[in-house]
C-alpha positions as CSV (number, residue, x, y, z in Angstrom):
1,M,78.5,-19.3,-45.1
2,A,77.9,-22.1,-43.1
3,A,75.2,-25.1,-43.1
4,G,72.5,-23.6,-41.1
5,R,72.9,-20.2,-40.9
6,E,71.6,-18.8,-44.0
7,R,69.1,-15.8,-43.1
8,T,66.0,-14.4,-44.8
9,A,64.5,-11.6,-43.8
10,A,61.0,-11.8,-43.3
11,P,58.7,-9.9,-44.6
12,W,56.4,-8.1,-42.3
13,L,53.3,-5.4,-41.8
14,P,53.4,-2.5,-39.6
15,I,51.1,-2.9,-36.6
16,E,47.9,-0.5,-36.3
17,R,48.6,3.0,-34.4
18,A,46.2,5.7,-33.0
19,D,46.9,9.1,-30.9
20,G,45.9,8.9,-27.3
21,N,44.5,12.2,-27.3
22,S,42.1,11.6,-29.6
23,L,41.5,7.7,-28.3
24,S,38.4,7.0,-25.8
25,Y,38.6,4.4,-23.4
26,D,36.3,3.0,-24.7
27,D,36.7,2.8,-28.2
28,F,40.3,1.4,-27.0
29,L,38.2,-1.3,-25.4
30,A,36.1,-2.6,-28.1
31,R,38.1,-2.2,-31.2
32,Y,41.7,-3.6,-29.7
33,M,41.3,-5.2,-25.8
34,H,37.8,-7.0,-26.7
35,A,38.5,-7.6,-30.2
36,N,42.2,-9.2,-29.3
37,R,43.5,-7.0,-32.1
38,P,47.1,-5.4,-31.2
39,V,47.4,-1.5,-31.3
40,V,50.4,1.0,-30.9
41,I,49.0,4.2,-28.8
42,S,50.9,7.7,-28.8
43,N,50.7,10.2,-26.4
44,V,50.4,8.2,-23.2
45,G,52.4,8.7,-19.7
46,K,52.2,12.5,-20.2
47,G,51.6,13.4,-16.5
48,W,54.4,10.6,-15.6
49,A,57.6,12.0,-13.4
50,A,59.0,8.9,-15.0
51,M,58.8,10.8,-18.4
52,R,61.2,14.2,-17.3
53,T,63.6,12.3,-14.3
54,W,63.9,8.2,-15.6
55,T,67.5,8.0,-17.1
56,P,70.1,5.5,-16.8
57,E,72.4,8.3,-15.2
58,Y,69.2,8.6,-12.7
59,F,68.8,4.8,-11.6
60,K,72.5,4.7,-10.9
61,Q,72.9,8.2,-9.0
62,R,69.8,7.0,-6.9
63,F,70.1,3.1,-6.0
64,G,74.2,3.0,-7.0
65,S,75.1,-0.5,-5.9
66,K,71.4,-2.0,-4.7
67,P,71.0,-5.3,-6.0
68,V,68.3,-5.9,-8.4
69,A,66.9,-8.7,-10.2
70,I,67.7,-9.0,-14.0
71,G,66.2,-12.5,-14.8
72,Y,65.0,-15.4,-13.3
73,E,68.4,-16.4,-11.5
74,R,70.2,-12.9,-12.1
75,N,70.7,-10.4,-10.0
76,M,73.3,-7.7,-9.9
77,P,74.7,-4.5,-8.0
78,F,72.0,-1.6,-10.2
79,D,75.3,0.7,-11.1
80,R,76.9,-2.5,-12.7
81,F,73.9,-2.9,-14.3
82,I,73.6,0.7,-16.1
83,D,77.3,0.8,-16.9
84,E,77.1,-2.6,-19.2
85,V,73.6,-1.4,-20.3
86,I,75.3,2.0,-21.6
87,A,78.1,0.0,-23.3
88,S,75.9,-2.5,-24.6
89,S,76.1,-2.8,-28.8
90,A,74.5,-5.4,-31.5
91,E,77.9,-7.3,-31.7
92,N,78.3,-7.6,-27.8
93,P,74.3,-6.7,-26.4
94,G,74.8,-6.7,-22.6
95,P,72.2,-7.7,-19.7
96,Y,68.4,-7.1,-19.9
97,M,65.9,-6.3,-17.4
98,Y,63.1,-8.0,-17.5
99,R,61.9,-9.5,-13.7
100,S,61.4,-6.3,-12.2
101,F,58.5,-6.5,-10.4
102,L,58.4,-2.3,-9.1
103,H,56.0,-3.5,-5.5
104,E,58.9,-6.2,-4.9
105,V,62.1,-4.4,-5.5
106,L,61.3,-0.8,-6.5
107,P,58.3,0.5,-4.6
108,E,59.6,4.0,-4.3
109,L,59.6,4.6,-7.8
110,L,55.5,3.7,-7.9
111,P,54.7,7.7,-7.8
112,D,56.4,7.6,-10.4
113,V,54.0,5.9,-13.1
114,V,50.8,7.7,-11.8
115,P,48.0,8.9,-12.7
116,Q,47.5,5.5,-14.5
117,N,48.2,5.0,-18.5
118,K,44.2,4.3,-19.1
119,F,44.9,2.1,-21.9
120,A,47.0,0.2,-19.7
121,F,44.3,0.2,-16.5
122,P,44.6,-4.1,-15.3
123,R,41.1,-4.0,-14.9
124,R,40.5,-7.2,-12.8
125,F,43.6,-7.7,-11.7
126,S,42.8,-4.3,-9.6
127,S,39.9,-6.0,-7.7
128,P,40.1,-6.7,-4.0
129,L,37.8,-9.4,-4.7
130,M,40.4,-11.2,-6.5
131,P,42.4,-14.3,-4.8
132,E,45.6,-12.6,-3.7
133,K,48.0,-14.4,-5.5
134,W,46.3,-12.4,-8.4
135,R,45.3,-8.9,-6.8
136,R,47.2,-5.7,-8.2
137,P,45.9,-2.7,-8.7
138,D,49.3,-1.8,-11.3
139,G,48.8,-5.3,-13.1
140,Y,52.3,-6.5,-11.4
141,L,54.2,-3.9,-13.2
142,K,57.5,-4.3,-14.3
143,L,60.7,-2.3,-15.3
144,L,62.4,-3.2,-18.3
145,I,65.8,-1.6,-19.0
146,G,68.2,-2.9,-21.5
147,G,70.9,-1.4,-24.2
148,V,71.2,-1.6,-27.7
149,G,71.5,-5.2,-29.0
150,S,69.7,-6.5,-25.8
151,K,66.6,-8.3,-25.7
152,F,64.0,-11.0,-23.9
153,P,65.7,-14.2,-23.7
154,V,63.0,-15.5,-26.2
155,M,60.0,-14.9,-28.1
156,H,56.7,-15.6,-26.0
157,F,53.1,-14.8,-25.4
158,D,52.2,-13.9,-21.6
159,G,51.5,-16.6,-19.1
160,E,47.9,-17.1,-17.4
161,N,46.1,-15.6,-20.7
162,A,46.7,-12.1,-19.9
163,H,46.7,-8.8,-22.0
164,A,49.7,-6.9,-21.9
165,Q,51.2,-3.8,-22.3
166,I,54.4,-2.2,-22.7
167,T,54.8,1.7,-22.5
168,Q,58.1,2.8,-23.9
169,I,60.2,5.8,-21.2
170,Y,63.1,6.2,-22.6
171,G,65.2,5.5,-25.6
172,D,63.9,3.5,-28.9
173,K,62.5,-0.4,-28.7
174,E,61.6,-2.6,-31.4
175,F,58.7,-5.1,-30.9
176,V,57.7,-7.8,-33.4
177,V,54.3,-10.1,-33.2
178,F,52.8,-12.8,-34.7
179,P,49.0,-13.9,-34.2
180,P,48.0,-16.8,-32.3
181,T,46.8,-18.4,-35.5
182,D,50.3,-18.9,-36.3
183,T,51.2,-20.8,-32.8
184,P,51.8,-24.4,-34.9
185,Y,54.4,-22.4,-37.6
186,L,56.2,-20.9,-34.5
187,Y,57.6,-24.1,-32.7
188,P,56.7,-23.7,-29.0
189,R,58.8,-25.6,-26.5
190,V,56.7,-28.4,-25.3
191,A,58.3,-27.8,-21.6
192,F,57.3,-24.1,-21.4
193,P,54.5,-24.0,-25.1
194,N,54.1,-20.0,-24.5
195,H,57.8,-20.0,-25.2
196,S,59.3,-20.4,-29.1
197,T,62.5,-22.3,-29.8
198,V,62.5,-19.6,-33.1
199,D,66.2,-17.6,-31.9
200,D,65.4,-14.4,-34.6
201,P,61.8,-13.3,-35.7
202,V,62.7,-11.1,-37.8
203,M,65.9,-12.5,-40.2
204,Q,64.6,-15.9,-40.1
205,N,66.9,-19.2,-40.1
206,R,64.4,-21.3,-42.3
207,E,66.2,-23.7,-43.2
208,R,66.0,-24.5,-38.8
209,F,62.1,-23.6,-38.8
210,P,60.9,-23.7,-42.1
211,L,57.3,-23.1,-40.9
212,L,58.0,-19.6,-40.4
213,A,57.6,-19.2,-43.5
214,K,54.3,-19.2,-43.5
215,A,53.9,-16.5,-40.4
216,T,52.5,-13.0,-40.9
217,L,55.1,-11.1,-39.3
218,Y,53.8,-7.7,-36.9
219,R,56.5,-4.6,-36.3
220,T,56.9,-1.6,-34.7
221,V,59.1,0.7,-33.1
222,L,58.3,2.3,-30.0
223,K,59.3,5.8,-28.7
224,P,58.9,7.2,-25.7
225,G,55.2,8.4,-24.9
226,D,54.4,5.5,-26.9
227,M,52.7,2.0,-25.9
228,I,51.9,-1.1,-27.0
229,F,49.0,-3.5,-26.4
230,V,49.9,-6.9,-27.0
231,P,46.5,-8.7,-26.6
232,A,46.1,-12.6,-24.7
233,R,48.3,-15.5,-26.7
234,W,49.5,-13.2,-29.7
235,W,53.5,-13.7,-29.7
236,H,55.9,-10.8,-28.9
237,A,59.7,-10.1,-28.7
238,A,61.5,-6.9,-28.6
239,R,64.7,-5.6,-29.3
240,A,66.5,-2.1,-27.6
241,L,67.5,0.2,-30.0
242,S,69.1,2.2,-28.1
243,T,69.4,2.5,-24.2
244,S,65.7,2.0,-23.6
245,I,63.5,2.2,-20.3
246,S,59.8,1.3,-20.0
247,V,57.6,-0.6,-18.2
248,C,55.2,-2.9,-18.6
249,T,51.9,-4.5,-16.8
250,N,49.1,-7.2,-17.8
251,M,45.1,-6.6,-17.8
252,L,42.4,-9.2,-17.9
253,D,38.7,-8.6,-18.0
254,P,35.8,-10.7,-19.0
255,S,37.6,-10.7,-22.6
256,N,40.0,-13.1,-21.6
257,W,39.0,-14.1,-18.2
258,Q,38.0,-17.8,-19.4
259,G,41.3,-17.8,-20.7
260,F,42.7,-17.0,-17.4
261,Q,40.6,-19.3,-14.9
262,D,41.3,-22.3,-17.2
263,E,44.9,-22.0,-17.3
264,V,45.5,-20.9,-13.8
265,A,42.8,-24.3,-12.7
266,A,45.1,-26.6,-14.7
267,E,48.4,-25.6,-13.2
268,E,46.8,-26.0,-9.8
269,A,45.5,-29.0,-10.9
270,K,49.2,-30.3,-11.5
271,K,49.8,-30.3,-7.1
272,S,46.4,-31.8,-6.7
273,P,42.9,-32.7,-8.9
274,E,40.9,-31.1,-5.6
275,A,43.2,-28.3,-5.3
276,G,42.7,-27.6,-9.2
277,A,38.8,-28.0,-8.5
278,R,38.8,-25.4,-5.5
279,L,40.2,-23.0,-7.7
280,G,38.6,-23.3,-10.2
281,D,35.5,-22.9,-8.7
282,Q,36.6,-19.9,-6.8
283,L,37.5,-18.0,-9.7
284,A,34.0,-19.3,-11.3
285,R,32.5,-17.2,-8.4
286,V,34.6,-14.0,-8.7
287,D,33.9,-14.0,-12.3
288,R,29.9,-13.8,-11.0
289,I,30.3,-11.2,-8.5
290,L,32.4,-9.0,-10.9
291,T,30.5,-9.4,-14.2
292,R,27.2,-8.2,-12.0
293,L,29.3,-5.1,-10.6
294,E,30.6,-4.5,-13.5
295,R,27.1,-4.5,-15.5
296,F,25.2,-2.9,-13.1
297,Q,27.8,0.1,-13.4
298,K,27.3,0.4,-16.9
299,D,23.3,-0.2,-17.2
300,S,22.9,1.8,-14.1
301,P,25.9,4.5,-13.9
302,A,24.2,7.4,-11.4
303,L,23.2,5.2,-8.8
304,A,26.4,2.7,-9.4
305,R,28.5,6.0,-8.9
306,A,25.9,7.0,-5.4
307,L,26.5,3.5,-4.0
308,V,30.6,3.9,-4.2
309,L,31.4,0.0,-3.2
310,P,30.8,-1.3,-7.0
311,A,33.4,0.5,-8.3
312,K,35.3,-0.3,-5.1
313,L,34.9,-3.3,-6.0
314,A,35.0,-3.6,-9.8
315,P,36.9,-0.7,-10.4
316,L,36.2,-0.4,-15.0
317,T,38.5,2.7,-14.9
318,A,41.9,3.8,-14.0
319,E,39.9,6.9,-12.2
320,A,38.3,4.5,-9.9
321,A,41.2,2.2,-9.0
322,P,43.3,2.9,-6.0
323,D,46.5,4.4,-6.3
324,P,49.2,1.5,-6.7
325,S,51.6,3.4,-4.1
326,R,49.1,3.0,-1.4
327,R,47.8,0.0,1.1
328,Q,44.8,-2.0,-0.9
329,L,41.6,-2.9,0.3
330,R,41.5,-6.5,1.7
331,I,38.7,-8.5,1.2
332,R,38.8,-12.5,0.6
333,I,35.8,-14.4,-1.6
334,P,35.7,-18.0,0.5
335,T,36.6,-21.0,-1.2
336,S,34.2,-23.6,-0.5
């Protein structure tokens, strides 16, 4: 075998699993989201039309040659994309769709994924008090489609300090994750520090990436009706084990707000220090308002329900949030 091509099968640990039929939303928040701890939850999305109808043939027939975004700079006719997905193999992987936001390119599919999965509720992203760039009641729901062997281009953690959630609808998909404490061993890119240069986290090239031996790998396989919660700054990668269809979304609440605020303000400051400071101040103001509204609903639930507005401005559950397929309530928070 050529130098540098040797591979080591990395030891791994299973990701904890929970049953969505018995796990309460409050327990999910306490045990996983606010503890920054990954989990796989089964039996979700049972009321979705998507679970009954979304198949490769369904997408091919419904959308035909409609162009669809596959990656950052690649579009394809939907029917040709599906043909290549079905033909995908481990030896010759086909394309993997990872940049199609439903509300932008396929809004007609949004009713197929309601009522929202309560464990994927985007929380503060759904508040009308959020600046418009970060305001989506579905948490920027994306469609993910790929065939055998296809995968997200790089191991990464989600930007803007977001929590991530992926729900499997069709087929099987393998996920691998590493904790944030392993970042020094995962060879982050200089230009994109949330992207790793590691080419295969499972069959590892220890000659090229010797520090990988110090990292702790977790693995799982998602089947239809399973979801994985990937906390902020947890590294993750996915690989389709069969023709696979899933959706993913991001979540934001007090548990990851400060990192979100710091990251987006720092990015804005690259354009202008003054603009970065203004955005930081604006987000701090939004945080204070939302924190008060959230606390009020927890401390005085009956009064909060009677007043109605607190839940509209700071929804705490999927049931209180607006339907992602409907028009949103628009409120602007002044920046000065």
